[in-house]
N, C-alpha and C positions, 0 to 999 in steps of 0.2 A: 852637290846640293849646297845650297848656300845656308848660311847661319840663320838667316831669317826664315827660311823654309823649315829648318830643324826646330827653331823656336816655335814656329807656327804649328808644326806637327805635334810638338810637346804640349802646346796650349790646347790644341784640338783634342789630343789624347786626355789631357787633364780635364777639359770641359766634359768630354764623353764620360770619363771616370766619375767626375763630380755629378753628372746627370744620372749615372748608374747608382751612385751612392744616395743621391737625393731620391731617386725612384725607389730604391731599396728602403730608405728611411720612410718615405711616404707609405709604401706597402706595409712596412713593419708598424708604423703608426696606426694605419687603418686596422691591422690585426689587433694591436693593443687596444684601440678604441672599441673594436667589435667584441673582444674578450671582456673588456670592462663593461660594455653595455650588456653583454650576456650575463656577466656576474651580477651586475646591478639588477637586471630583470629577475634573475634567480633569487637574489637576496630579497627583492621586493615581494616576489611570489611567496617565499618562505615566511616573511614577516606578515604578509596578509593572511596566510594560512594560520600562523601562530595567533594573530589577532582574532581570527574567526573561531579558533579553538577556545581561546580565552573567553570570548563573548558567549560561546555555547556553554562553557563551564559555568560562567557567572549566571547565565540565564537559568541553567539547570539548578544551581545552588539557590537562586532566588525563588524559583518555583518550588523546590523542596522545602525551603524555609517557610514559604507561604502556605504550603500544604500542611506542614507540621503545626504552624500557628493556628490554622483553621481547625485542625484536629484537636489541639489543646483547648481552643475556645468552645468547640462542640462538647468536649469532655467536661469543661467547667460548667457549661450550661446544663448538661445532664446532671452533674453533681448538684447544682443549685436546685433543679427540679426535684431530684430525689430527696434533698434536704427539706424542701417545702412539703413534699408528700409525707415525709416522716414527721415533720412538725405538725401537720394536720392530723395525723394518726394520734400523736401524743396528745394534742389538744382534745380530740374526740374521747380519748381514754380518761383524761382529767374530767371532762364534762359528763361522763357516764353517771347516771344517778338512778335512784329507785331500785327496782327489781333486778335490772340488768347488772348494776354494780354489785348488788348483794349476791346474786347468783355467781358471778365471776370470782368475787372475793371468797365466798364459801368454797368453791371448787379448788381454789388455790390453797386455802387453809386445810381442806380435806387431804389434798395431795401431800402437803407438808407434814400433817399429823401422822401419816404412815411411817415416817422416819423415827418416831419417838415411841418409847415404851409407855404402857398404860399408866404406870405409877410416876412418870417424870413430871416435874414441875416445869412448865413450858411458858416462855415469855413470847408475846406476840407484839410486833412493831408494825406500824403502817403509817400511811399518810395522815397528817394532822387532821384534815377535814373528815377523815373516815373513822375517827376515834369512837363515836357512838355506834357506828355500824360494826366495828371490830369488837367492841365490848359485847354487843348483842350476839354476835356469832360465837365469840370465845366462850360465852356462857353455856353453849351446847357441848363443850368439851371439858372433861374433868381435868383439872390441873392446869388449864390454859388461862393466862391472864394477860391483859393488854399492859405492856410495860413502857410504852412511850412512842415517840415519833420516829419515822424513818423517811428520809427525803426521797420520795418516789411518786409515780403517777397514780399509784393505787396498788392493791394486793397486799401481801404480807411478807415479813421476814420473821422467821420463827426459830427460837433457840432454846435449848434445854439448860437448866441451871446445873444439872448433874453431869452432863456430858459436854463434849466439845462440838456437838452437832449443831449446825446452823444451816437453815434452808432459806434461800432467797427465792420466793415465789411472788415477786412483784410484777406488776404489769410491764415495768421496764425490762426485767430480765426475760420475760416471755416475748415481749416485742423484739428484743435484741436477737433472740434465737430464731424467731420467725423471720425477721428481717434478713438475717444472714442466710438462712436456708432458702429464701425466696427472692433474693435480690436480683439474681440473673433473670429469672422469669419476669419479675416486675419491670426491670429495665427493658426487656424484650417487648413487653406490652406497651410501655410508655413510649418507646422510641422505635417502633416498627419502621423498617425502611424498605 
């Protein structure tokens, strides 16, 4: 064999080996590219899923916030209506006059009088506009005198000079008790759903 033949065989062998290495490199590169593309697709899918979860969470939070805000606005509106109703009731109590006012005031003073002994000196307080009415009613009770004003819608505050007994039978106190006892029923009637 000649030297040229040997060189040519070595070159052929080197070319074949280089071709094998190139083919192996191409195959390995294709595997790496395929793995990278698979990883990229998986990462993209995971990120899209994460974004969808976040969108769902934010949508749910926004919806919950909107529901809570709507509920608070409904409660405020109801509270406003209840305050208007109460104001109307208070206005009606202030505007009571004549026989109705006298009857209610007398009943409240009768109930208060039961708390005192017959020989007690008792002071009666009431609304400034009711002074003449209170004086006329107090005359029917021994030892009862109108002693001054009390800031209220009507009715009486009665106290003994001898004891520490004080009875608040004002329209305000009666209204407060009735209001608290019936607020749930009143709300149900006003806001039937």
